[in-house]
C-alpha positions in Angstrom: -11.2 -12.0 -1.9 -11.2 -15.8 -1.6 -13.5 -17.3 1.0 -10.6 -19.2 2.4 -8.6 -16.0 3.3 -11.5 -14.9 5.6 -11.5 -16.1 9.1 -14.5 -15.7 11.2 -14.4 -15.2 15.0 -17.9 -15.6 16.6 -20.9 -14.8 14.5 -20.3 -11.2 13.2 -16.7 -10.7 12.6 -14.8 -11.5 9.6 -11.1 -11.0 9.2 -9.0 -10.6 6.0 -5.5 -11.2 5.3 -3.8 -8.3 3.6 -2.2 -10.6 1.0 -5.6 -11.4 -0.3 -6.9 -8.0 -1.3 -7.8 -7.3 -4.7 -9.5 -4.3 -6.7 -12.7 -5.7 -5.6 -12.0 -4.7 -1.9 -11.3 -0.9 -2.8 -13.3 1.4 -0.8 -14.4 -1.5 1.5 -14.1 -1.3 5.4 -12.4 -4.7 6.6 -10.8 -6.0 9.4 -7.3 -6.8 8.2 -4.8 -9.3 9.6 -1.2 -8.6 8.5 2.4 -9.1 9.9 2.0 -5.8 12.1 -1.0 -7.0 13.8 -4.7 -6.5 13.1 -6.1 -3.4 11.7 -9.9 -3.0 12.8 -12.2 -1.3 10.4 -9.4 -0.4 7.9 -10.5 1.3 4.5 -9.1 -0.4 1.7 -7.6 2.3 -0.9 -5.9 2.1 -4.2 -3.0 4.7 -4.8 -0.3 5.0 -7.4 2.8 7.0 -8.1 2.5 9.5 -10.6 6.2 9.6 -11.2 6.5 5.9 -12.3 2.8 4.5 -12.3 3.2 1.7 -9.9 -0.2 1.0 -8.3 -0.8 -0.4 -4.7 -4.0 -1.8 -2.9 -4.0 -1.9 0.6 -5.0 0.0 3.8 -4.6 3.6 4.2 -1.8 2.9 6.7 0.2 0.8 4.2 -0.6 3.2 1.2 0.8 6.1 3.1 4.1 4.0 3.4 3.8 3.3 -0.2 3.4 7.0 -1.2 6.1 8.1 1.2 8.7 5.7 -0.2 8.2 6.4 -3.8 8.5 10.3 -3.0 11.7 9.6 -1.3 13.0 7.2 -4.2 12.2 9.5 -6.9 13.6 12.6 -4.9 16.9 10.6 -4.6 16.8 9.7 -8.3 16.3 13.3 -9.2 19.1 14.4 -6.7 21.4 11.9 -8.0 20.9 13.5 -11.6 21.6 17.2 -10.4 24.6 16.1 -8.8 26.0 14.3 -11.5 25.6 17.6 -13.6 27.0 19.8 -10.9 30.0 17.6 -11.1 30.3 17.9 -15.0 28.8 14.6 -16.0 25.9 14.2 -18.4 
């Protein structure tokens, strides 16, 4: 995380912008500033999609959206294949 991406408030509190997260931040507990607002004491995690291998680094909240979105997308793709076969396509 770049030093210019941290913002001090008072003497104790540092805030990190969500766009500046890197693999070095994984497992850290940080105050994260993002478009949604401020996440206090957010654990930074790294998750991946087992279907396509895409990876995500961010808060647990955002990682949940990544996982759910990938699950929905891949289920949609699989459903399209089944529907095509049922209709006589290949």
